[in-house]
Every structure is written in C-alpha cells, then in structure tokens.
LOMI-831552 format. One record per residue (C-alpha): z, x, y; residue in three letters. Coordinates in nm, 3 decimals, decimal comma, padded with zeros to 5 digits. Each point is the difference from the previous one (the first is absolute). Layout:
! LOMI-831552
+---------+---------+---------+---------+
!       z !       x !       y ! residuo !
+---------+---------+---------+---------+
!       Z !       X !       Y !     Ala !
...
+---------+---------+---------+---------+
END
This chain:
! LOMI-831552
+---------+---------+---------+---------+
!       z !       x !       y ! residuo !
+---------+---------+---------+---------+
!  00,012 !  00,003 !  00,023 !     Ser !
!  00,086 !  00,299 !  00,212 !     Leu !
! -00,359 !  00,109 ! -00,008 !     Tyr !
! -00,172 ! -00,333 ! -00,011 !     Cys !
!  00,193 ! -00,030 !  00,388 !     Lys !
! -00,241 !  00,397 !  00,097 !     Gln !
! -00,279 ! -00,079 !  00,184 !     Lys !
! -00,208 !  00,254 ! -00,206 !     Ser !
! -00,061 ! -00,049 ! -00,366 !     Glu !
!  00,004 !  00,336 ! -00,182 !     Thr !
!  00,331 !  00,041 ! -00,078 !     Gln !
! -00,009 ! -00,371 ! -00,155 !     Leu !
! -00,324 !  00,117 ! -00,202 !     Leu !
!  00,145 !  00,294 ! -00,080 !     Ser !
!  00,280 ! -00,169 ! -00,122 !     Phe !
! -00,211 ! -00,289 ! -00,222 !     Ile !
! -00,222 !  00,286 ! -00,183 !     His !
!  00,288 !  00,208 ! -00,086 !     Gln !
!  00,174 ! -00,316 ! -00,176 !     Gln !
! -00,378 ! -00,117 ! -00,161 !     Arg !
!  00,081 !  00,063 ! -00,307 !     Gln !
!  00,353 ! -00,170 ! -00,058 !     Lys !
!  00,092 ! -00,129 !  00,316 !     Pro !
!  00,407 ! -00,047 !  00,096 !     Leu !
! -00,035 ! -00,274 !  00,247 !     Phe !
! -00,055 ! -00,376 ! -00,049 !     Asp !
! -00,386 !  00,010 !  00,071 !     Val !
! -00,049 ! -00,380 !  00,142 !     Lys !
!  00,310 !  00,085 !  00,234 !     Tyr !
! -00,227 !  00,348 !  00,116 !     Ala !
! -00,315 ! -00,241 !  00,033 !     Leu !
!  00,127 ! -00,258 !  00,208 !     Arg !
!  00,177 !  00,239 !  00,216 !     Leu !
! -00,339 !  00,216 !  00,050 !     Cys !
! -00,181 ! -00,358 !  00,066 !     His !
!  00,285 ! -00,112 !  00,273 !     Gln !
! -00,028 !  00,319 !  00,146 !     Glu !
! -00,390 !  00,007 !  00,014 !     Gly !
!  00,016 !  00,333 ! -00,247 !     Lys !
! -00,359 ! -00,098 ! -00,146 !     Gln !
! -00,061 !  00,317 ! -00,175 !     Glu !
!  00,326 !  00,016 ! -00,173 !     Ser !
! -00,070 ! -00,374 ! -00,061 !     Cys !
! -00,282 !  00,121 ! -00,230 !     Val !
!  00,116 !  00,278 ! -00,166 !     Glu !
!  00,292 ! -00,224 ! -00,096 !     Leu !
! -00,274 ! -00,220 ! -00,128 !     Tyr !
! -00,160 !  00,220 ! -00,203 !     Lys !
!  00,343 !  00,074 ! -00,115 !     Ile !
!  00,038 ! -00,362 ! -00,127 !     Met !
! -00,315 !  00,056 ! -00,138 !     Lys !
! -00,130 ! -00,327 !  00,215 !     Leu !
! -00,337 !  00,235 !  00,104 !     Tyr !
! -00,208 ! -00,368 !  00,123 !     Glu !
!  00,270 ! -00,052 !  00,237 !     Glu !
!  00,017 !  00,382 !  00,096 !     Ala !
! -00,371 !  00,035 !  00,053 !     Ile !
!  00,000 ! -00,342 !  00,219 !     Arg !
!  00,299 !  00,168 !  00,188 !     Leu !
! -00,202 !  00,360 !  00,052 !     Ala !
! -00,337 ! -00,163 !  00,076 !     Leu !
!  00,176 ! -00,240 !  00,280 !     Lys !
!  00,266 !  00,226 !  00,126 !     Ser !
! -00,134 !  00,354 !  00,011 !     Leu !
! -00,280 !  00,064 !  00,197 !     Pro !
!  00,021 !  00,382 !  00,023 !     Asn !
! -00,051 !  00,004 ! -00,398 !     Asn !
! -00,046 ! -00,326 ! -00,111 !     Gln !
! -00,247 !  00,090 ! -00,250 !     Tyr !
!  00,083 !  00,283 ! -00,165 !     Glu !
!  00,353 ! -00,111 ! -00,069 !     Cys !
! -00,183 ! -00,343 ! -00,175 !     Ala !
! -00,173 !  00,258 ! -00,216 !     Lys !
!  00,312 !  00,184 ! -00,115 !     Gln !
!  00,139 ! -00,311 ! -00,078 !     Ile !
! -00,273 ! -00,100 ! -00,184 !     Ala !
! -00,043 !  00,279 ! -00,207 !     Lys !
!  00,424 ! -00,003 ! -00,113 !     Cys !
! -00,026 ! -00,313 ! -00,161 !     Ala !
! -00,243 ! -00,015 ! -00,300 !     Lys !
! -00,071 ! -00,380 ! -00,156 !     His !
! -00,098 ! -00,134 !  00,320 !     Glu !
! -00,223 !  00,217 !  00,158 !     Gln !
! -00,301 ! -00,171 !  00,082 !     Lys !
!  00,224 ! -00,295 !  00,177 !     Arg !
!  00,161 !  00,256 !  00,247 !     Leu !
! -00,333 !  00,142 !  00,038 !     Trp !
! -00,159 ! -00,293 !  00,069 !     Leu !
!  00,239 ! -00,111 !  00,301 !     Leu !
! -00,049 !  00,350 !  00,116 !     Ile !
! -00,359 ! -00,063 !  00,023 !     Ala !
!  00,039 ! -00,319 !  00,152 !     Lys !
!  00,175 !  00,048 !  00,276 !     His !
! -00,273 !  00,284 !  00,042 !     Val !
! -00,274 ! -00,213 !  00,001 !     Val !
!  00,199 ! -00,247 !  00,203 !     Asp !
!  00,013 !  00,269 !  00,291 !     His !
! -00,270 !  00,154 ! -00,043 !     Leu !
! -00,185 !  00,108 !  00,280 !     Gln !
! -00,397 !  00,040 ! -00,006 !     Ser !
!  00,052 !  00,408 ! -00,005 !     Asp !
!  00,230 ! -00,044 ! -00,263 !     Glu !
! -00,171 ! -00,150 ! -00,294 !     Ile !
!  00,000 !  00,378 ! -00,238 !     Lys !
!  00,449 ! -00,058 ! -00,008 !     Gln !
! -00,098 ! -00,276 ! -00,223 !     Val !
! -00,256 !  00,202 ! -00,170 !     Leu !
!  00,350 !  00,298 ! -00,026 !     Asn !
!  00,213 ! -00,260 ! -00,125 !     Val !
! -00,237 ! -00,102 ! -00,273 !     Ile !
! -00,055 !  00,327 ! -00,148 !     Asn !
!  00,382 !  00,127 !  00,090 !     Glu !
!  00,153 ! -00,294 ! -00,256 !     Ser !
! -00,223 !  00,036 ! -00,261 !     Asn !
!  00,071 ! -00,325 ! -00,118 !     Val !
! -00,182 ! -00,169 !  00,242 !     Leu !
! -00,372 ! -00,105 ! -00,007 !     Ser !
! -00,248 ! -00,142 !  00,260 !     Ile !
!  00,032 ! -00,351 ! -00,114 !     Glu !
!  00,360 !  00,056 !  00,047 !     Asp !
! -00,074 !  00,005 !  00,369 !     Ile !
! -00,266 ! -00,190 !  00,095 !     Leu !
!  00,115 ! -00,410 !  00,000 !     Pro !
!  00,221 !  00,210 !  00,305 !     Tyr !
! -00,298 !  00,108 !  00,201 !     Leu !
! -00,108 ! -00,184 !  00,261 !     Lys !
! -00,255 ! -00,201 !  00,023 !     Asp !
! -00,250 !  00,238 !  00,251 !     Phe !
!  00,104 !  00,333 ! -00,142 !     Thr !
! -00,235 !  00,211 ! -00,061 !     Glu !
! -00,003 !  00,152 ! -00,344 !     Ile !
! -00,195 !  00,304 !  00,074 !     Gly !
!  00,260 !  00,209 ! -00,120 !     Pro !
!  00,061 ! -00,171 ! -00,303 !     Phe !
! -00,331 !  00,022 ! -00,088 !     Lys !
!  00,101 !  00,268 ! -00,274 !     Lys !
!  00,286 ! -00,124 ! -00,120 !     Asp !
! -00,173 ! -00,345 ! -00,034 !     Ile !
! -00,308 !  00,125 ! -00,210 !     Lys !
!  00,258 !  00,170 ! -00,242 !     Ala !
!  00,197 ! -00,286 ! -00,023 !     Ser !
! -00,228 ! -00,182 ! -00,139 !     Leu !
! -00,171 !  00,253 ! -00,193 !     Glu !
!  00,309 ! -00,011 ! -00,182 !     Lys !
!  00,016 ! -00,359 ! -00,050 !     Tyr !
! -00,376 !  00,057 ! -00,162 !     Ser !
!  00,151 !  00,209 ! -00,267 !     Arg !
!  00,297 ! -00,155 ! -00,077 !     Asp !
! -00,273 ! -00,325 ! -00,028 !     Ile !
! -00,180 !  00,226 ! -00,224 !     Val !
!  00,293 !  00,093 ! -00,224 !     Lys !
!  00,161 ! -00,405 ! -00,038 !     Leu !
! -00,396 ! -00,082 ! -00,107 !     Gln !
! -00,012 !  00,259 ! -00,285 !     Lys !
!  00,391 ! -00,049 ! -00,106 !     Glu !
! -00,144 ! -00,420 !  00,012 !     Met !
! -00,267 !  00,095 ! -00,227 !     Asp !
!  00,180 !  00,194 ! -00,251 !     Thr !
!  00,246 ! -00,298 ! -00,023 !     Phe !
! -00,288 ! -00,213 ! -00,086 !     Thr !
! -00,140 !  00,207 ! -00,233 !     Ser !
!  00,334 !  00,014 ! -00,147 !     Asn !
!  00,060 ! -00,401 ! -00,040 !     Ala !
! -00,354 ! -00,045 ! -00,113 !     Glu !
!  00,043 !  00,280 ! -00,259 !     Gln !
!  00,344 ! -00,236 ! -00,094 !     Ile !
! -00,195 ! -00,270 !  00,008 !     Arg !
! -00,245 !  00,149 ! -00,275 !     Ser !
!  00,267 !  00,147 ! -00,251 !     Asp !
!  00,200 ! -00,377 !  00,025 !     Thr !
! -00,314 ! -00,135 ! -00,093 !     Lys !
! -00,097 !  00,231 ! -00,285 !     Gln !
!  00,399 ! -00,056 ! -00,127 !     Leu !
! -00,025 ! -00,398 ! -00,021 !     Leu !
! -00,341 !  00,057 ! -00,218 !     Leu !
!  00,130 !  00,318 ! -00,179 !     Arg !
! -00,037 ! -00,067 ! -00,443 !     Ser !
!  00,046 !  00,229 ! -00,319 !     Thr !
! -00,116 ! -00,095 ! -00,327 !     Met !
!  00,195 !  00,026 ! -00,314 !     Ile !
! -00,164 !  00,030 ! -00,362 !     Thr !
!  00,169 ! -00,309 ! -00,238 !     Ser !
!  00,176 !  00,316 ! -00,200 !     Asn !
!  00,195 !  00,057 !  00,293 !     Arg !
!  00,350 !  00,115 ! -00,059 !     Lys !
!  00,305 ! -00,042 !  00,158 !     Cys !
!  00,114 !  00,380 !  00,143 !     Asp !
!  00,411 ! -00,131 ! -00,070 !     Leu !
! -00,016 ! -00,189 ! -00,316 !     Ser !
! -00,340 !  00,126 ! -00,152 !     Ala !
! -00,094 ! -00,325 ! -00,109 !     Lys !
! -00,311 ! -00,186 !  00,080 !     Pro !
! -00,005 ! -00,168 !  00,340 !     Ile !
! -00,262 ! -00,245 ! -00,121 !     Leu !
!  00,124 ! -00,395 ! -00,004 !     Asn !
!  00,291 !  00,085 !  00,172 !     Thr !
!  00,111 !  00,021 !  00,428 !     Gln !
! -00,077 !  00,370 !  00,112 !     Phe !
!  00,080 !  00,162 !  00,325 !     Ile !
! -00,262 !  00,235 !  00,085 !     Leu !
!  00,080 !  00,278 !  00,320 !     Phe !
! -00,254 !  00,190 !  00,203 !     Pro !
!  00,075 !  00,319 ! -00,196 !     Cys !
! -00,165 ! -00,116 ! -00,274 !     Thr !
!  00,357 ! -00,119 ! -00,217 !     His !
! -00,014 ! -00,299 ! -00,174 !     Val !
!  00,346 ! -00,178 ! -00,109 !     Phe !
!  00,067 ! -00,245 ! -00,208 !     Arg !
!  00,225 ! -00,250 !  00,206 !     Phe !
!  00,230 ! -00,059 ! -00,319 !     Asp !
! -00,006 !  00,430 ! -00,050 !     Ala !
!  00,057 !  00,050 !  00,380 !     Leu !
!  00,296 ! -00,261 !  00,008 !     Cys !
!  00,229 !  00,156 ! -00,175 !     Glu !
! -00,095 !  00,370 !  00,140 !     Tyr !
!  00,115 ! -00,174 !  00,256 !     Ile !
!  00,325 ! -00,163 ! -00,125 !     Glu !
!  00,066 !  00,388 ! -00,137 !     Asp !
! -00,009 !  00,133 !  00,344 !     Tyr !
!  00,155 ! -00,213 !  00,138 !     Lys !
!  00,274 !  00,033 ! -00,267 !     Arg !
! -00,010 !  00,352 !  00,018 !     Gln !
!  00,071 !  00,001 !  00,394 !     Thr !
!  00,250 ! -00,239 !  00,029 !     Lys !
! -00,182 ! -00,240 !  00,217 !     Glu !
!  00,087 ! -00,406 ! -00,034 !     Asn !
! -00,343 ! -00,121 !  00,102 !     Val !
!  00,006 ! -00,370 ! -00,168 !     Val !
! -00,356 ! -00,149 !  00,050 !     Phe !
!  00,009 ! -00,378 !  00,129 !     Gln !
! -00,298 ! -00,084 ! -00,123 !     His !
! -00,309 !  00,149 ! -00,203 !     Lys !
! -00,210 !  00,048 !  00,348 !     Gln !
!  00,248 !  00,240 !  00,134 !     Glu !
! -00,030 !  00,229 ! -00,340 !     Leu !
! -00,348 !  00,003 !  00,018 !     Ile !
!  00,000 !  00,068 !  00,325 !     Glu !
!  00,244 !  00,297 ! -00,055 !     Tyr !
! -00,155 !  00,103 ! -00,334 !     Ala !
! -00,371 !  00,066 !  00,224 !     Ser !
!  00,154 !  00,185 !  00,271 !     Ser !
!  00,021 !  00,343 ! -00,171 !     Gln !
! -00,192 !  00,158 ! -00,292 !     Cys !
!  00,297 !  00,091 ! -00,212 !     Pro !
! -00,148 !  00,339 ! -00,086 !     Leu !
! -00,115 !  00,122 !  00,330 !     Cys !
!  00,249 ! -00,211 !  00,253 !     Gly !
!  00,347 !  00,065 !  00,123 !     Asp !
!  00,162 ! -00,099 ! -00,342 !     Met !
! -00,194 !  00,310 ! -00,196 !     Met !
!  00,134 !  00,192 !  00,280 !     Ile !
!  00,365 ! -00,118 ! -00,055 !     Asp !
! -00,014 !  00,045 ! -00,350 !     Gln !
! -00,116 !  00,301 ! -00,028 !     Val !
!  00,312 !  00,137 !  00,214 !     Thr !
!  00,220 ! -00,206 ! -00,273 !     Arg !
!  00,182 !  00,186 ! -00,369 !     Pro !
! -00,204 ! -00,110 ! -00,320 !     Phe !
!  00,321 ! -00,080 ! -00,137 !     Ile !
!  00,308 ! -00,196 !  00,201 !     Asp !
!  00,326 !  00,032 ! -00,204 !     Leu !
!  00,080 ! -00,292 !  00,248 !     Asp !
! -00,225 ! -00,202 ! -00,215 !     Asp !
!  00,110 ! -00,068 ! -00,373 !     Glu !
! -00,378 ! -00,057 ! -00,142 !     Ser !
! -00,072 !  00,339 !  00,165 !     Asp !
!  00,354 !  00,133 ! -00,126 !     Arg !
! -00,119 ! -00,119 ! -00,392 !     Lys !
! -00,343 !  00,136 !  00,053 !     Glu !
!  00,156 !  00,294 !  00,146 !     Ala !
!  00,203 !  00,052 ! -00,340 !     Glu !
! -00,298 ! -00,085 ! -00,210 !     Ser !
! -00,158 !  00,322 !  00,118 !     Trp !
!  00,335 !  00,253 ! -00,046 !     Arg !
! -00,083 !  00,282 ! -00,205 !     Val !
!  00,343 !  00,199 ! -00,063 !     Gly !
!  00,269 !  00,020 !  00,223 !     Gln !
! -00,063 ! -00,231 !  00,352 !     Asp !
!  00,113 ! -00,123 !  00,357 !     Ile !
!  00,143 ! -00,330 ! -00,184 !     Met !
!  00,231 !  00,196 ! -00,233 !     Ser !
!  00,073 !  00,327 !  00,287 !     Val !
!  00,084 ! -00,388 !  00,200 !     Asn !
!  00,238 ! -00,134 ! -00,328 !     Asn !
!  00,163 !  00,304 ! -00,021 !     Ser !
!  00,121 !  00,050 !  00,375 !     Asn !
!  00,084 ! -00,356 ! -00,017 !     Gln !
!  00,231 !  00,061 ! -00,362 !     Ser !
!  00,147 !  00,312 !  00,141 !     Gly !
! -00,217 !  00,252 ! -00,232 !     Gly !
! -00,150 !  00,190 !  00,329 !     Gly !
! -00,313 !  00,195 !  00,108 !     Val !
!  00,084 !  00,315 ! -00,095 !     Asn !
!  00,007 ! -00,045 ! -00,377 !     Asn !
! -00,311 ! -00,207 !  00,008 !     Val !
! -00,213 !  00,313 !  00,207 !     Ile !
!  00,116 !  00,282 ! -00,202 !     Gln !
! -00,052 ! -00,213 ! -00,316 !     Thr !
! -00,328 ! -00,050 !  00,097 !     Asn !
! -00,098 !  00,352 !  00,135 !     Ser !
!  00,115 !  00,124 ! -00,334 !     Gln !
! -00,249 ! -00,186 ! -00,173 !     Thr !
! -00,262 !  00,002 !  00,206 !     Met !
!  00,059 !  00,408 !  00,011 !     Lys !
! -00,347 !  00,142 !  00,032 !     Pro !
! -00,183 !  00,216 ! -00,321 !     Lys !
! -00,130 !  00,356 !  00,152 !     Thr !
! -00,324 !  00,108 ! -00,159 !     Ile !
! -00,040 !  00,365 ! -00,012 !     Gln !
! -00,332 !  00,073 !  00,055 !     Leu !
! -00,111 !  00,227 ! -00,348 !     Glu !
!  00,098 ! -00,346 ! -00,183 !     Asp !
! -00,279 ! -00,136 !  00,123 !     Ile !
! -00,282 !  00,022 ! -00,264 !     Asn !
! -00,331 ! -00,065 !  00,191 !     Ile !
! -00,152 ! -00,152 ! -00,365 !     Ala !
!  00,171 ! -00,299 !  00,113 !     Asp !
! -00,102 ! -00,033 !  00,328 !     Leu !
! -00,397 ! -00,001 ! -00,128 !     Gly !
! -00,121 !  00,257 !  00,238 !     Ile !
+---------+---------+---------+---------+
END
C-alpha cells in the first residue's frame, strides 16, 4: 500500500516482479489498491500473475499509450492455450485505430503471432480499405486453401473406394457357398454327416450338430462355466459362432493339462495308464504318512541305469 501512494511506479513494479512466482501478498487486494491509485501498468502485471490475460491485454491497449502494443504482445506470448483469441484482440485494436499509412502494422501483428492469418483479419477491415499491401498474404492464403481442398478430395476418394470395397466384400460373403461330398465325415466324431444336422464353417471344418453339442458341454464342464441354453436356437447360435478346432475354444484348451486330477473320470483314465509307481500312489502314501522320500529312493534304486562298455558291443549284432 505504501508503494501505491508513490507517484512513480518503479518500486511498485520491481516489488511485483520479485513476488511473481509466489506472491506473499493478497493479489486481489493489491489489484484493487492499484486501480484506486491509477497504477495501470501495475494492474497489468497483477492480471498476468492471476493469469487473466484477456483483461491484462484490454487494459494494456487502453491505458498504456506509449508501449501498449509491445506490452500486449508479451502478454499474448505468455498464454499457452488461448493465443489466437488474444492475438485477435490485438489485431482488432490495431484495425480499429488504423491510419492510412499504418497498414503494415496489421501485417506485423499477423507475422509475429504465428497463429493468425489474413482471413482472420479481413472481417474487421473497413469496407474501403486498400488491400494492396495484403495482396501477397491473400494469395498465400488462397493457395493454402486450394492445397487443403485437394488433400480433402484425395481423402474422400480413398474413403469412397474403401466403402465400395467393403460393400463388394459384403455381397460376396452373402453369395459365398461351399461344396461337400456325400461321404464327408464329421471332424470331431468321424461319423458321416449325411442325413443329419451339421454345421460347416468357413475354414472348411464340418461337424455333426450332436457331436458339436457334446464337445461344447465338455468344454463348459472343463472351464466350469455354468451356462444354460434356454432354447435350441441359443445353442445353435453359440455353436455356429466359432469353429471348435480353429477358434478360442481350441486356443484355451491348449493351455489346459490333459489330465485333471480333480475330475473322477480323468483320475480313472490316469489310473488305467499307470505303470509301476505313479503320482496316485505317491499321493496316497503322503496321505497315509509313508513319506515321499522312501518312494523316491525306491524308484531310484529300481530304475538305476545300466552302463554299457564299448568293448561289449558286437558290431555284427548291429547289422552293419
């Protein structure tokens, strides 16, 4: 408040610049004091601290006759997301106060902004403004529009060609057909498909409907999915959605073990293939308290490899 009472704004501006990053004073209260004391340049700096760039530019263009344009340009460069709107305010102010010999100032604003073009300024020019100095910029703008139109035309041609190709492919899919022989057999059950319901996939795999239903039920049982089909149509739609030998069901089954020890039928199947001591007996011995070390030791003794010496080999027995 003491700096605001002084006639010169030098010390006040210096104090504001020092506190720009993290001001230790109430910015709104300081702005009100500067307005009361007529410190317009300090008000502009306070607006910048508050990131009110539009108000700062309007005040700079209105109250700073000496360096109004330079100050306004610096403010516009500080803003990141609204530069075009701020530069347009500056350009409009220049056009409104334009004299006959100051037409180049508008071009300078356009060149310095890097976001404005001549078409942004033309609506604000007076009806009888001489456009001779703008001839080069207008020509460049028209050439740019012409290049954009050609680019858009090429993109439209590409999109049209793609749409026609998609329509053609769709028609071919509707008319697509496959011929199968009368002795063709199901790829799951190896039974003939003649005189029974079957599903033919685009990959040329063909399945009897009853065999495919059994395969789906077995898959659902393995994945423990409780899916109940209310109607036969739902089952048909699900069965025809993907090939069981080429689709996600086959990919999912590749990652699953052949024998599921939690399933009673799989356990019986594994028991039927048992040769000597197997994992079943190991589990039973563990449950009965026999221990695993004895089983491993017994197996290691019975399955000890036999060493064959080279001089023991009869070449005549090898058939050479």
